[in-house]
N, C-alpha and C positions, 0 to 999 in steps of 0.2 A: 549790948556789948563790943567789946573791941577786941581784938585778938590776934593781937602781932599784928598789926597793920604796918605793913613796912612800907615808908616810901622817903622816896629823897626828897629833901627840901627845893632843892631846884626844879625840879619834875612836878609835872601838873598831874593830875588826876584826873584819870577820864572813866566814864561810868556808860556800860553799854546795859540796853536793858531794855525789854519787849513791854509796853504799852498792859495793864491789866485792864481789862476791859469790863468788869465788874470791882475787882476792889478799888483801883484807881478813881471812878465815875464816883458813887456815895452822895448822889442827886447834885442840882445846880445852886442851889441857895447855901445862906451863911452855913448849915449846919451842916456841911460836910466838911467845915473844917475841923466837928467833935470826934471823927471818925477816923482812925489808920491808913492811910493811902501809901501803899510802896514806895511808889517813884515820889513821892511827894516829901515823903519823913526821911530817904535817904539823901536829899539834902539840907535835911535840918538835923544831922548831928552836929553836936557841940563839936569834938575833938578830930573833925574831917570835911574837908575844905572839897567837895566836887563842883570842879572847874569848868568841866564838860559835861553833859549828858546829852548820850545817842540813844535816840528813844524810834521803836520796830515798831510799829502799826502797819496796819489795813488801812486800806482806802477811807473802808466804812468807818472808821473812826478816826476821821480826821478834825472833826469837833471838838471829840473827847481830849485827844491830841492838845488842839490847841487850848484847852481847858486848861490840862494840866500842867505846860508851858508859862500861861501866866499864874499860876499858880506858885512856882518856884521861883517867878520874878519877883514875888512876893516876900515869900521868907529866907530867898535866897539869891540876893538879885547881880551879883555875880558867879552867877553859875549860868553856861550859853548851851542851850538846849536845840541841839539838832534832833531832825527827824527823817529817817529811814524809812521808807513806804517797801512792805513785804506782803506778799499775798500767801499767804496761809489757807487755800482754797478748802482745804482738809485739815484744821489745825491738829486733830488724830490721825493721820498719816505721815510714818515716819520718814516715808521717801520723800514726801513734800514738801514736812517742812524741814529737814536735810538740809535740800538741796535749796531751799532760800538762806537759811541761815549762813551753808556755804558759803552760797555769792556774795553775802553780806561781806564775810569773811574775808574777799576775793579784791572787793572795791574800796572797802573802806582804807583810808592810807593813816595804817598804823604809823607811830615814831618810836620805838619803845626808848630808844635814847632820851626822848624828852618831853615823855609822859608816861606814868603808871598805867593801866588799865586793869577793871574791875570788873566781869562779868556779872551782873545781877541774875538770878535763877530764882528770885521769888516768883513772879510773876509768870503769866504764859502756862500754857499745859503742861500737863509732864511731860508729854513725847519733846514739847519745846526745850524745856530743862532737861532734857536727858541730850538731844544736841548740842546746847548749849556749852554741856558737862565735857561732850567726844569733842567738839571743837578746842575747847579749851584744853583737853588732855595733851593732843596730839599738837597743840601750839599753833594751829590754824587763828585763832585769838587768843593772842600773845598778852595774857593776863592773869589773874588770880579769881577763883570762884568767890562770888560776893551775896552773903543772903542775909533780908532782912525779915523782921518780926515787931509785933507789936509789943509795946510795951502796957507796963504794971497800971493801977489803976490812978498811980498822981501822977502818972507820964502817959496816958495811952495813945497820944497823936505821933508823938515820935520814935516811940519802940525802939529797937536795939538794934544792931548788926553784928556781920561775922566775917569775917575772911576767911573764906575755907582752903588752905596752900597745897597746891596739890604738888609743891616744892619740884618743880621743874629746872632748877637752875642745877640739882641731881647731875640731872642728864648730860653730855657734851653739848657743846653750843650747839643747835641744832643747822646744820650747814647750806639746807638750801630754801627758799621760802618761796611761794606762788605768788607769780607777778604775771597775774593776765591779761597788764596792758598791753597798750602797745608804744612800747618805745620805737625812737624815730631814730634814724639815720645811722650812725653807725653801730652804734648800740644794738641796734633791731637789728644788723645783718651779721650778728654776734652772736643773734640770740639770748640779749643778756648778758651773754657770759663774761665776764671781767678776764679777758686774756691777758697774757704779759708780756707774749714774743712783740718785741719792738719790729721784726720785717712783717710779720705776720698784720699786727695794728694798723703799721703804716699801709700796707698795701690794701686793709679791708675801709680806710678813710677815701682813699680814693677811686676804691668802686665805687664806695659813696656816691661822689661825685658824679662819677661818667653814670651810674645806672640814675640819677636825677637828672642828668644835663643832657644823654644821650640815648638815641634809638639804633644805633651803631649796632653790627653785631660783637660778639664777644667771644674770647676762646679763654674757656674754664680749664686749664691742667692738673694734674695733679693722680697719686697712685690711687688705688680701689679702696674706696672706705674714707677717704679723705674730706668728704663734706659736700663733694660738686652738687649733688641734686638739692640737698639741703639748703646751701648758699645760693643756690638760683631760685628756688623755689620765695626764700627769701627777697631777694632781689624784684620778685613779680607783685611780691604783698607790699614791698613798700611802694611801689610805682603804684601798685595799686592805691592805696592811701592817699597819697598824693593827689589823687586823679589823673592819672600820667598815663592810664590805661586801663581800657573797660572792656576788652576783650577775655577769652581764655587761658587758664596755664597749660600746655598740649604738652607732655613729658613723652618722649620716642629713645627707647633703646635701642642705635642702629642693630646691635647686633643680631637683634630677635627678626629684623627685618629679611628673608632670607629668596634669591628668586627672583621670578615674575612679579611675587606679590610685592615685593619691595615697591616698584613704581607705583600700585596702584594702592600702595598704604599709603604712602604720602602724598602724591598728588591727585588722587583720584581717578576714575574709571567711567565710561560712558556706559550705557545700558547695551549688552551684545557685541563689548570692545573683546572680550576672548570667551570662549567654552567657558560657561558655570556665572557669567558676567549677567546674571535674571536681571538686576537692579544696579540702578548708576550710584554709583558711592562719591562722596565727594572729596574725600580724602584729609589727611591731619592739616596741610597746608593750609587749607582753609577751615579746617575746626579753628584754626590759631588766631584767624581774620582781628586786628583789633587789640591781638595778647599778646603772647610769648610762647614761642617754640624753642623749649630746649631738646635738642638732639644730640641724644649723650651716645658715648663712643662713636662719634662721628667716622674714623678711620675706619670704620667698617662697610661703609657705603660704597657701591658701586660707583665706575667710571660714570655711571649715564645719568644716576641718580645725580650724582656730584653736574653734573653740567646743565641739569634744568634747575636742580636747587640754585645754582649759581645765576640764572637766567630770572628764576623768582625775585631773590635778592635783589638784583639789578633795577628790573622794570616791574617788580610789585606784581607780576600776572604769569601766566601759565597755560600749558597745554594738559590737561588729561588725559589719559589713555585712551586712544581710540576717539576721544572728542575731534571735532573739528572748530569749534570755538573756545577760546582762551577764557580764565576767569579770573579773578584778581582776587588776592588778599597780602592785606598789609601789614606785616607781624613781623615782631623784634625775633632776631633768632640770636640764642646764645649756645654754644657747642660746647661739648665736653669731651676728653679723652684722658687718656693713661698712656699715652703711646709718644712718642717720638717724634713728629708733624713731619719735620725736615727730611730725616731719616725715610718717611714713609713717600714722598715728595720725592726723594732722590732716588727710591724703588721704583719708582711710575705707578706705584698705586694711588697716591692722591693727586687729583689738578693743582697744583702751584698757582692759578690764577683763583681760585677757592678758597683756599688756603690764604692768600695774601688778602680776599675781601672778608673772611670771617678773623681776622690776626690784627686786626687794629685797634682791639684793646686784648690784648692775653695777659689771662694772673696764673699764677703755678700755686696751687695751695701745699703748704709742706706738710710733710707724713706728721704723724701723733711723735711720734721717738724725736723728728727735725725742732719742735716745740716744746719739748717733755715741760718746761715748764708751765706751759698750759694745760698740765696734765688735771693740777687739783681741781681747777674751776670748771672742767671739765667732768672730771669725774660727779663734783656736787652738780651740775647739770642734767645727769646720766640719773641722779639718786634723786632731784626732782620732778624728772619726767616719768619715772617707776611712779613715785609715791601720788603722781598727779592721776595716773592710769587707775589706782587701784583704792584711792581715798584714804591713802593713811603712808604720815611721814615715815620714812625709813633713816637712820643713820648707821655709824660704824659705832664702837665704845672706844673710847680712847687710844688704847694698846693696838689694837684691830685695825681703826685708819693708819695708825705710823708705822706698824709692817705692812702694809697694802701699801703704801705711799713709797716706802724706803722698796719695795720689791720692785713697782711700777716706774721709777724714774731711775732705775740701776741699769746697768750692760746686762741682767739676764733678761730683762724683759723686751722684745724685739717688738711688738704690736704689728704684725703683720700684715693685716687685717685693718690696722687703723681704729677711728672710730667702730668700727663692727666690734672691733675685738674688745674693746672697752664697755659697749651695750651691753654685750653678751655677759659681759663678766659680774656689769652691774647686777646686770636680769638676775643670773643666779645666784649671784649673793644673799638679793635684796627677797627674794620669793625661799631662802631657807632660813631667814631670818627670825627669831623669834621673837616675838613682841615687838618689831618694829628697829630690834639693835641687832647688828650683826657684829658678830663674836671672833674672836682671834682663831678659834676650831674652824670658821667658815674659812677667811682669811685664807688659812692654813690649805686647807684643801683645796682653794680658787688657784694657790698659787700652783700648787703642783699640777692642776688640769692644764694650766694657762703654759709651763714650761713643758709637759708631753704634744702637746697641741701643737708650740712651736718647734720644738725639737726634733719631734719626729715629720713635722711638715700634716702632718694627719688632725685635718681642722674638726673632722668627724667625729672623734673621741667625745664618748659622751654629749653627742649630740643630742639636745631634746626632742627633735623631731625623728629621728631614728629611732628614739626608745619608746616616741609614740606611736610610730607606725608597726612596733615589735608589740605595743599592750594594745591598742585600739584599732591596727588596720591604717591601710595609708588611706582611705576615704574620710575615718572618723578623723587620724592627725589633720588634714586639711579642712577641716573645722573648727580647729584649736586654735587662737590668737599663741604668740609667741610665750606670752604671759601662764597660758595654763600649758603648754606644753611644758614649761620649767618647774611650776608646779607639779607634773604628774613625774616628770622625774625625781624631783627630792623625796615626792610622800612613797612612791614606789620603792627607792633606794630604802628608805626610814624601813620600809614593811617589810623589806628582804631579811632588814638586822635585825629584826624583832621577832623575838618567841612568839606573841600573841598580840592581836589587835587592842588587848587591852594595853598592850608594851608602848606599842607603837603611838599609840592617841598620849602615853602622858610624854613621850619624847615628843609630840606635835605642839602638843596644846599644854609645853610643860607652865607659859606665864598664864597665859587667858585663862586655865582654869583654876589659878590662885583667888580671883574674882567670883568663881560663880559657887553659889551656896549649896549646888550639888553638882558633881562633875560624874559625867558618862561619857569620858572621851571614846569608847568605842562606838557611841551612836554620833557623835561628831565627825571620828574617820570615816564612820560608813556611808554618813552624806558626801563628804566630801568625795570618796571612790564612787557614790551611785551616779556623779556628776558624770563620770565618765564611762556608766557600766561595767563595773568594776566590781570585782569583792576582795578581801584580803589574801582568802587561798588561792586566788588565781595569781598572786604576787609575788608568792612562796613557793 
């Protein structure tokens, strides 16, 4: 039975299905044609043409998959059958099955503008069917659920089908999609973000060419939080993909190299070079041999270290502390700073010859405020990043997104810490969202929070780490990811504003509780708090 089959005439229909190891088998001889087989039957429907069938199967069932393909060619020669191998080592283990199907959702090249997708949930274990539902409901599989069933006595082998439309179109267009493929060149350096700032795009285009054509030092400047480290990491990965670099990516914040330890950390030392040098140390320059060394905040290096670094760049060798024999290291250097290097040279704090050596290729990253037209694609990127971490898509309600964008691009938004501010803002809102939807109330609270931070210069206001330290101690806070810190902050605030654990649970699980046959909000909240060794009473 066809229930509201919606498909554009100009679009092709692609079905994603799991091979039915029992239902699709039904014997090898001609009698198999007398029985209903789901993956063959879905290609026999009179009012639906399946252009492509993507058949997921395990390695041990290749022969059965080939037989199914041959039988489909007999009944529906216009259907192309594509195989995709999965490894359900334990088909009843939720984590294993979900992981395999999630990987498929990321590797398959979906083209929703050209094809309609149906996700067949008749075959496979119940665990697999649940996983397919979850991936479709969250739009990792951008289609509609599709179910087949045996027919009646007069038509037993073809059977019927049903479209289970989750009506995802009633939601706003999902802002970010996962793309785990390696994109090349300019797109890769921009992390796949469709940036709009012409000056920034032109800079990245040149940087891509220089990265692949030159091994000379570079100088990346820009305000704190402008994305220097992220960009340099992408440069390393791009060079690595193209086979231009075989060594490691070594990152050093020169501001952390203090006193006598700076020389040893960078250039190494021999055994007994100084008190406490019980063992020889090869140093970070040697660690970066054959790779890329990123010296962030290079202006913080002492003059002695600057002199040794200049020689290491020019000669590809240097003398470790206390050693009588030079060692060699061939690395590419990228330096980063948020300082005016010419001013520091004029003040005698940085060697002019070293600056000339590292300034061959110089690029200044604009602040977020300076390229505010790129805010929206970067917002989507941050949502994507958060979703990838927690395994669930998060997006704004239409009104909430409009309100946040209006504020974010206004003069009231300073974005002092640049992309760090944006990352923190998205993390807060996404963590507090219900059912993966950021509401206008959440945006209103976030705008107030950002204004307080910027206007008062207090970046620690409602800082999740400080709250975590207060609740679980500094040692406990050190064991928590940023996501868990924000989770703890949000849950603790809801608990403080609630009369009881049941009241807090209803607020926190207001959406998901509706889909459960029996609700025990207090128990669910108790489980969340137990992760942090906390109780509801301790938060009140």
